[in-house]
C-alpha positions as CSV (number, residue, x, y, z in Angstrom):
1,M,0.0,0.0,0.0
2,A,2.1,2.9,-1.3
3,N,-0.3,5.5,0.1
4,E,-0.3,4.2,3.7
5,E,1.8,6.2,6.2
6,I,4.1,4.0,8.2
7,W,5.8,5.3,11.4
8,R,9.1,4.1,12.8
9,P,11.2,5.1,15.7
10,V,14.2,7.5,14.9
11,P,17.3,5.4,15.7
12,G,19.0,6.6,18.9
13,W,16.0,8.4,20.3
14,D,14.4,5.7,22.5
15,E,11.1,5.9,20.7
16,T,10.5,9.5,21.8
17,H,10.7,10.6,18.2
18,L,9.1,8.9,15.2
19,V,9.5,9.4,11.4
20,S,7.2,8.3,8.6
21,N,7.7,7.1,5.1
22,F,6.1,10.4,4.1
23,G,8.9,12.4,5.8
24,R,6.9,13.6,8.8
25,V,8.6,13.7,12.2
26,R,6.7,13.7,15.5
27,R,7.0,13.3,19.3
28,S,3.8,13.6,21.3
29,V,2.9,16.4,18.8
30,P,4.2,16.8,15.2
31,V,7.7,18.3,15.0
32,Q,8.0,21.4,12.8
33,A,10.4,21.1,9.9
34,H,12.2,24.1,8.6
35,L,13.7,24.6,5.2
36,A,17.4,25.2,5.5
37,N,19.5,27.4,3.2
38,N,20.7,24.3,1.3
39,G,17.2,23.4,0.4
40,Y,16.8,20.4,2.8
41,L,14.1,20.1,5.5
42,R,15.6,20.1,9.0
43,V,14.0,19.3,12.4
44,V,15.3,19.8,16.0
45,L,15.0,16.7,18.1
46,A,15.1,17.3,21.9
47,H,14.7,14.9,24.8
48,K,16.1,15.3,28.4
49,R,18.7,18.0,27.7
50,R,19.8,16.3,24.5
51,V,19.2,18.5,21.4
52,K,20.2,17.7,17.8
53,T,19.3,19.1,14.4
54,E,18.8,16.5,11.6
55,T,17.7,16.5,8.1
56,V,14.4,14.7,7.5
57,H,15.6,12.7,4.6
58,A,18.4,11.3,6.7
59,L,16.0,10.4,9.5
60,V,13.7,8.6,7.1
61,A,16.6,6.7,5.5
62,A,18.0,5.6,9.0
63,A,14.5,4.5,10.2
64,F,13.5,2.6,7.1
65,H,17.0,1.3,5.8
66,G,19.2,1.2,8.9
67,P,22.5,2.9,9.6
68,R,24.2,4.7,6.8
69,P,27.5,3.1,5.8
70,E,30.5,5.4,6.1
71,G,31.1,7.3,2.9
72,F,27.4,7.0,1.8
73,E,24.7,9.5,1.7
74,A,20.9,9.6,1.5
75,R,19.5,11.1,-1.6
76,H,16.2,12.0,-3.2
77,L,15.4,10.0,-6.2
78,N,13.2,12.9,-7.6
79,S,15.9,15.5,-6.9
80,D,13.5,17.5,-4.8
81,K,15.4,18.3,-1.6
82,S,12.3,19.4,0.3
C-alpha cells in the first residue's frame, strides 16, 4: 500500500521521536520542519537536555533502511530536496 503512512522510531532516540515514510517527524505532537538554506528540510530533536538538528531525509533513511554506511549519503530520487 504505497499510500499508507508508516511510522518508525528514529534510531537513537528511545522511541521518543518517530519518522514516517512520508517524511513527517513527531513526538507527542508533530515536529515542525524548517527549510534550511541548502534546500533540505531540517528538524530539531530534543529529549532530556539532548538536542540535535537533523535532516528529515536522513532520519527517514535511517529508520527505514538502517545505519548509513561510512562514505554513503541519502539522496532524493526525484531530486526535490524538500
